[in-house]
C-alpha positions in Angstrom: -39.2 -2.2 -23.9 -40.1 0.6 -21.7 -41.8 0.3 -18.1 -44.6 2.0 -19.5 -44.7 -0.7 -22.3 -44.9 -3.4 -20.3 -48.8 -4.9 -20.7 -49.7 -7.5 -18.2 -51.6 -9.8 -19.8 -53.1 -11.5 -16.9 -54.9 -8.5 -16.6 -55.5 -8.5 -20.4 -57.5 -11.9 -20.2 -59.1 -11.2 -17.4 -57.4 -14.1 -15.2 -55.5 -14.4 -12.2 -51.5 -15.6 -11.5 -52.5 -18.4 -10.4 -55.5 -19.5 -13.4 -55.3 -23.0 -14.6 -54.5 -23.7 -18.8 -58.1 -24.4 -19.3 -59.0 -21.3 -17.5 -57.0 -19.1 -19.9 -57.5 -20.7 -22.6 -62.1 -20.6 -21.7 -61.4 -16.9 -21.1 -59.4 -16.1 -24.5 -62.3 -17.8 -25.9 -64.5 -16.4 -24.8 -62.6 -12.2 -25.3 -61.6 -13.3 -29.0 -65.5 -14.0 -29.8 -66.1 -10.8 -28.4 -63.0 -8.7 -30.1 -62.9 -10.8 -33.5 -63.3 -8.0 -36.7 -65.6 -10.3 -38.4 -67.5 -9.1 -35.2 -66.8 -5.9 -35.5 -66.3 -4.9 -38.2 -64.3 -1.3 -38.9 -63.8 -1.0 -34.9 -60.2 0.0 -34.9 -60.1 -0.2 -30.9 -61.9 -4.0 -31.1 -59.3 -5.0 -33.6 -56.4 -3.6 -31.2 -58.2 -5.2 -28.5 -58.4 -8.2 -30.2 -54.4 -8.1 -31.2 -53.5 -7.9 -27.8 -56.1 -11.0 -26.5 -54.1 -13.1 -29.6 -50.9 -11.9 -27.9 -51.7 -12.6 -24.4 -53.0 -15.9 -25.2 -49.6 -16.8 -27.5 -47.2 -16.0 -24.4 -50.1 -17.2 -21.3 -50.9 -21.4 -23.3 -47.3 -21.6 -23.8 -45.9 -23.2 -20.7 -42.2 -22.4 -21.0 -43.0 -18.4 -22.4 -46.0 -18.4 -19.3 -42.7 -19.4 -16.9 -40.3 -17.1 -18.3 -42.8 -13.9 -18.2 -43.9 -14.7 -14.3 -40.2 -14.6 -13.6 -39.0 -11.1 -16.0 -42.1 -9.5 -16.3 -41.5 -7.0 -19.1 -37.9 -8.8 -20.5 -39.6 -12.0 -20.6 -37.9 -11.7 -24.6 -34.4 -10.7 -23.7 -35.0 -14.2 -21.3 -36.1 -16.3 -23.7 -33.1 -15.0 -26.5 -30.8 -15.8 -23.7 -29.6 -13.3 -21.8 -26.4 -15.5 -20.4 -25.1 -15.5 -24.0 -23.9 -12.5 -23.7 -26.5 -11.5 -27.1 -27.0 -7.8 -25.6 -30.9 -7.4 -25.9 -32.1 -4.0 -26.1 -33.9 -4.0 -22.6 -35.9 -0.9 -21.8 -32.3 1.2 -21.9 -30.3 -0.9 -20.1 -26.8 -1.7 -21.7 -26.5 -5.2 -20.2 -23.4 -5.8 -22.1 -21.5 -4.2 -19.8 -22.8 -7.1 -16.5 -20.9 -10.6 -16.5 -23.6 -12.5 -15.7 -26.7 -11.8 -14.2 -25.5 -11.6 -10.7 -23.8 -8.5 -11.3 -27.1 -6.4 -13.5 -29.4 -7.3 -10.0 -26.3 -6.1 -7.7 -25.9 -3.2 -9.4 -30.0 -2.8 -10.2 -30.1 -3.0 -7.0 -27.7 -0.6 -5.7 -24.9 -0.6 -3.3 -25.8 0.7 0.7 -22.7 3.5 1.7 -21.2 3.0 5.0 -22.7 4.7 7.7 -21.5 6.6 10.0 -22.2 9.6 12.8 -20.4 11.2 15.4 -17.6 8.7 17.5 -17.6 6.8 14.5 -16.9 3.2 14.8 -20.2 1.7 13.6 -20.2 -1.1 10.3 -23.3 -1.8 8.2 -23.8 -4.2 5.6 -27.2 -4.8 4.5 -29.4 -7.1 2.2 -33.1 -6.6 0.8 -35.9 -8.4 2.2 -39.4 -8.7 2.1 -41.2 -12.5 1.1 -41.6 -14.7 -1.8 -39.5 -13.6 -4.4 -41.5 -13.6 -7.7 -39.8 -11.0 -10.0 -36.8 -12.6 -10.9 -37.7 -16.5 -10.3 -36.4 -18.2 -6.4 -33.1 -19.7 -8.0 -29.4 -19.0 -7.2 -28.9 -15.6 -5.6 -32.4 -14.3 -6.3 -33.3 -14.9 -3.0 -34.7 -12.3 -0.7 -36.0 -9.6 -2.9 -39.5 -9.0 -4.5 -41.0 -7.9 -8.1 -37.7 -5.7 -8.9 -38.3 -6.2 -12.3 -42.3 -4.7 -12.3 -44.1 -3.2 -9.6 -42.2 -4.5 -6.2 -39.8 -2.2 -4.3 -37.3 -4.0 -2.2 -36.4 -2.9 1.1 -33.1 -2.7 3.0 -31.8 -4.2 6.2 -28.7 -2.6 7.7 -26.4 -3.7 10.8 -25.7 -0.8 13.7 -23.4 -0.9 16.1 -24.0 0.7 19.6 -22.4 0.6 22.7 -24.7 -0.4 25.9 -24.8 3.1 27.0 -25.9 4.5 23.9 -28.7 1.4 23.6 -29.5 2.1 27.6 -30.5 5.4 27.3 -31.6 5.9 23.5 -29.9 7.4 21.4 -30.0 9.5 17.5 -28.0 8.2 15.1 -26.8 10.7 11.9 -26.5 7.6 9.3 -24.8 8.2 5.3 -27.4 6.7 3.2 -24.7 7.8 0.2 -26.9 10.4 -1.4 -28.8 11.4 1.7 -28.1 11.2 5.5 -30.8 11.1 7.5 -31.3 11.3 11.5 -33.0 8.1 13.1 -33.6 7.7 16.6 -32.9 4.4 18.3 -35.3 4.4 21.5 -34.0 3.3 24.9 -33.9 -0.6 25.2 -32.7 -1.9 22.5 -30.9 -5.1 22.9 -28.8 -6.8 19.9 -30.9 -8.1 17.8 -33.6 -5.4 17.8 -34.8 -3.9 14.9 -36.0 -0.5 14.2 -38.3 0.0 10.7 -37.3 2.9 8.9 -40.1 4.0 6.2 -39.3 5.0 2.5 -35.6 5.0 3.7 -34.5 1.6 1.7 -33.0 0.8 -1.7 -34.9 2.2 -4.7 -36.6 0.4 -7.4 -35.1 1.8 -10.9 -37.4 1.0 -13.0 -40.3 2.7 -10.9 -38.8 5.0 -8.4 -40.8 3.7 -5.9 -37.8 3.4 -2.2 -38.7 0.8 -0.2 -38.2 1.1 3.7 -34.5 0.8 6.1 -34.8 -1.6 8.6 -31.8 -1.0 11.3 -30.9 -4.2 12.9 -29.1 -3.3 16.6 -25.5 -4.8 17.3 -24.0 -4.1 21.0 -20.3 -3.9 21.0 -19.4 -6.4 24.0 -18.8 -4.7 27.6 -16.0 -5.5 30.0 -18.8 -5.7 32.9 -22.1 -6.6 32.0 -24.0 -9.0 29.7 -27.3 -10.5 28.1 -29.5 -13.7 29.1 -32.9 -13.5 28.3 -33.9 -10.2 29.7 -32.0 -9.9 32.9 -28.7 -8.0 33.0 -25.9 -10.2 33.8 -22.5 -8.8 35.8 -20.3 -11.1 37.6 -18.8 -10.0 41.6 -15.7 -11.1 42.6 -15.7 -11.3 46.9 -13.1 -13.1 49.5 -13.5 -16.0 51.5 -13.7 -14.5 54.5 -17.3 -12.2 52.7 -18.5 -15.5 51.7 -18.4 -17.5 55.0 -19.2 -14.4 57.5 -21.9 -12.1 54.7 -20.9 -8.6 53.5 -22.3 -5.5 51.8 -20.5 -4.9 49.0 -20.7 -1.9 46.3 -22.3 -3.1 42.9 -23.0 -1.6 39.4 -26.2 -1.0 37.7 -26.7 0.3 34.9 -27.7 3.9 36.4 -25.1 3.6 38.9 -23.3 1.9 42.0 -26.0 0.3 44.7 -24.7 -1.6 47.8 -25.9 -5.1 47.6 -26.2 -7.6 50.7 -24.2 -11.0 50.4 -25.6 -13.3 52.7 -23.4 -15.8 54.4 -22.1 -19.7 53.5 -23.1 -18.1 49.8 -21.4 -20.2 46.7 -19.6 -19.1 44.3 -21.8 -18.7 41.0 -25.0 -18.5 43.4 -27.0 -15.4 42.0 -28.1 -12.4 43.6 -31.4 -10.5 41.9 -31.7 -6.6 41.7 -35.2 -6.4 40.5 -36.1 -3.7 37.9 -32.2 -3.0 38.0 -31.6 -4.1 34.7 -32.3 -3.8 31.0 -35.2 -1.6 29.8 -38.2 -3.6 28.6 -39.9 -2.6 25.1 -43.7 -2.8 27.2 -42.3 -1.0 30.2 -40.3 -0.9 33.4 -37.2 -2.5 34.0 -35.7 -6.1 33.8 -33.3 -7.5 36.4 -30.4 -7.5 37.0 -28.4 -10.6 38.2 -25.5 -10.7 40.1 -23.2 -13.7 40.0 -20.3 -14.5 42.8 -17.5 -15.3 42.1 -15.6 -17.2 45.6 -12.0 -15.3 44.5 -8.7 -16.6 46.9 -6.2 -14.2 47.3 -3.1 -14.5 45.5 -0.8 -12.7 48.4 -0.8 -12.7 51.2 1.0 -11.2 54.2 3.0 -13.1 56.9 0.4 -12.9 59.2 -2.6 -13.7 57.1 -0.7 -17.0 56.2 -0.9 -17.9 59.2 -4.4 -17.2 60.5 -5.0 -18.9 57.0 -2.7 -21.7 58.2 -5.1 -21.6 62.2 -8.5 -21.8 60.1 -7.2 -24.9 58.2 -6.0 -26.7 61.0 -9.5 -25.9 63.1 -11.4 -26.3 60.1 -14.2 -29.3 60.6 -16.6 -28.6 57.7 -15.3 -31.1 54.8 -17.0 -30.1 51.5 -16.0 -33.1 49.6 -16.7 -36.0 52.4 -19.3 -36.9 49.9 -17.0 -38.0 47.3 -16.3 -40.9 49.1 -19.6 -42.5 48.5 -18.7 -42.2 45.1 -17.8 -45.9 42.9 -18.6 -47.0 39.4 
């Protein structure tokens, strides 16, 4: 059956898809009386409507037929005949004998999202169809995730795009190869892993209606050697020496837009964070988040003889015992 030959039995009876069996019966009786040949002699149009009403009621009054009609739309008769048996029924020009299973047909129906590319390469893409509660082919097994593809639904596509920290921080334009076309997409500044960008009418094409869904790009940031995220804050770890921790110091710390001088307070502890306000990641609402500088006190591995002597003097002169409280610990 061609897509243009599809009959909406619910529309023919004038009921909703959630109509009860009693509502369907009442609607049928009303229309049958209206278009009955005895009431409309020699009226070809009324006769055709009477046949449509009877056909619609025959399907919707039968729970099993109605279920298949709701799941498979115009292909409900083929589903009733049992596609899995390999009967090779006529389904609107599709030759289903070439598919090993209905899953294979769905994969072919939705198509394949080709790998995207851009200058520099390095991106990898995957896709899944989306858009809410499935209806076109039911909600069993692997049919979850797309909406009414067999009738009027348009499948959306979600692709994963990898960005460097530099690209995500400043924003970047990417050239995406969708297989049969190349599009330019502008990624705004401040994208993070999990950010989603909607590109209208660039998703999968419904082969029946020829309508096209939307493309959703989900960002994945490539790991950075220095920066990482904690919520909206950009985080980095900076090593300092034991003497800098004791005496305090002024150190140079990288930020996304350059190096800044940071004052380390006296007595800072390893693991303590220093906050650089407004030096972090761009925020969706505007402005910048904060950058947190985590302090790591790192002792030197190789000492000169003179350095060792001074450390030994410090050890002998030291009055502070950071483990004194442990003497009170017991079970």
